[in-house]
C-alpha positions in Angstrom: 209.0 22.3 -33.2 205.9 21.4 -35.3 205.5 25.1 -36.2 209.1 25.2 -37.4 208.6 22.1 -39.6 205.4 23.6 -41.1 207.2 26.8 -41.8 210.1 25.0 -43.6 207.7 22.9 -45.7 205.6 26.0 -46.6 208.7 27.9 -47.7 209.6 25.0 -50.1 206.1 25.0 -51.7 205.6 27.3 -54.7 202.9 29.4 -53.1 200.6 29.1 -56.1 197.6 28.4 -53.8 196.2 26.3 -56.8 194.7 23.5 -54.8 196.0 20.8 -57.1 197.4 19.0 -53.9 193.8 18.6 -52.6 194.2 21.3 -50.0 193.0 24.9 -49.9 196.5 26.3 -50.4 200.2 25.7 -49.7 200.0 26.3 -45.9 197.3 23.7 -45.3 199.2 21.2 -47.4 202.4 21.9 -45.4 200.4 21.4 -42.2 199.0 18.1 -43.4 202.5 16.9 -44.4 203.8 17.9 -41.0 201.0 15.8 -39.3 201.8 12.9 -41.6 198.4 13.1 -43.3 199.7 13.9 -46.8 202.6 12.7 -48.9 205.3 14.8 -50.6 204.2 14.0 -54.1 201.0 16.1 -54.3 202.4 19.4 -55.8 202.6 19.7 -59.6 203.8 23.3 -59.5 206.7 22.2 -57.3 207.6 19.4 -59.7 210.0 16.6 -58.9 212.6 19.0 -57.4 210.0 20.3 -54.9 209.0 16.8 -54.0 212.7 15.9 -53.4 213.1 19.0 -51.2 210.0 18.1 -49.2 211.2 14.6 -48.7 214.6 15.8 -47.5 213.0 18.0 -44.8 210.7 15.2 -43.7 213.4 12.6 -43.8 211.3 10.3 -46.1 212.1 8.6 -49.4 211.9 10.9 -52.4 209.1 10.3 -54.9 208.3 12.0 -58.2 205.3 14.3 -58.1 202.0 12.8 -59.0 201.4 13.6 -62.6 197.7 12.6 -62.3 197.3 15.9 -60.3 198.6 18.1 -63.2 201.6 19.0 -65.1 204.7 20.8 -63.9 204.9 24.0 -66.0 207.3 26.9 -66.3 206.3 30.1 -64.4 203.3 31.8 -65.8 200.9 34.7 -65.0 197.4 35.5 -66.1 196.7 38.2 -68.6 193.2 39.6 -69.3 192.4 40.4 -72.9 190.9 43.8 -72.4 188.8 43.9 -75.5 187.0 40.7 -74.5 186.5 41.4 -70.7 182.8 42.0 -69.8 183.5 42.9 -66.1 181.6 40.0 -64.6 184.0 39.8 -61.5 184.0 36.0 -61.6 187.8 35.9 -62.0 188.2 38.3 -59.0 186.2 35.9 -56.9 188.2 32.9 -58.1 191.7 34.4 -57.5 193.1 33.0 -54.2 195.8 35.7 -54.0 193.8 38.8 -54.9 195.9 39.5 -57.9 193.0 40.7 -60.1 191.4 44.1 -59.7 188.4 45.7 -61.4 184.8 46.7 -60.9 181.6 45.2 -62.0 180.9 45.9 -65.6 184.4 47.4 -66.0 187.5 45.8 -67.5 189.7 43.9 -65.0 193.4 43.6 -64.9 196.0 41.3 -63.3 198.6 42.7 -60.9 201.4 40.6 -62.3 203.7 40.5 -59.2 200.9 39.1 -57.2 199.8 36.5 -59.7 200.9 32.9 -59.0 199.8 31.4 -62.3 197.4 29.0 -60.5 195.0 29.0 -63.4 191.9 29.2 -61.2 190.6 32.3 -62.9 190.5 30.7 -66.3 187.6 28.3 -65.8 185.7 31.1 -63.9 185.8 33.4 -66.9 182.6 33.0 -69.0 184.1 34.7 -72.1 187.5 33.1 -72.1 189.4 36.4 -72.0 192.2 35.2 -69.7 195.4 33.7 -71.1 198.6 32.6 -69.4 201.9 34.2 -70.4 205.5 34.1 -69.2 206.1 36.7 -66.5 208.1 39.8 -67.3 211.8 39.4 -66.5 
């Protein structure tokens, strides 16, 4: 039964793998909630609606998400400005979902359908060549 609960919680989470909840990804956060070690309010990407859905599954009182952990934003994806990329590979190393490809000293690119918009690549880039944009429809 615990595995079913974890699966239900994980499916509700946005799968950004951003770590804003304090866990290494959505699945570890779902596991912590199922064990009663974490509250439902820790996911900024899921917003208030996500927190309400998690509360419903767990049968606990709904809470708004913790704004101190970050802001709820519309869907976004990373875009590498080709002219500025130096091919350092730091963004590749920072990406938790392997959405960035490229080789050392060559321009990198983002595979948009894989990008979760977690923003972890942005601080890793030493030349600030990564911007966030709305995903293609």
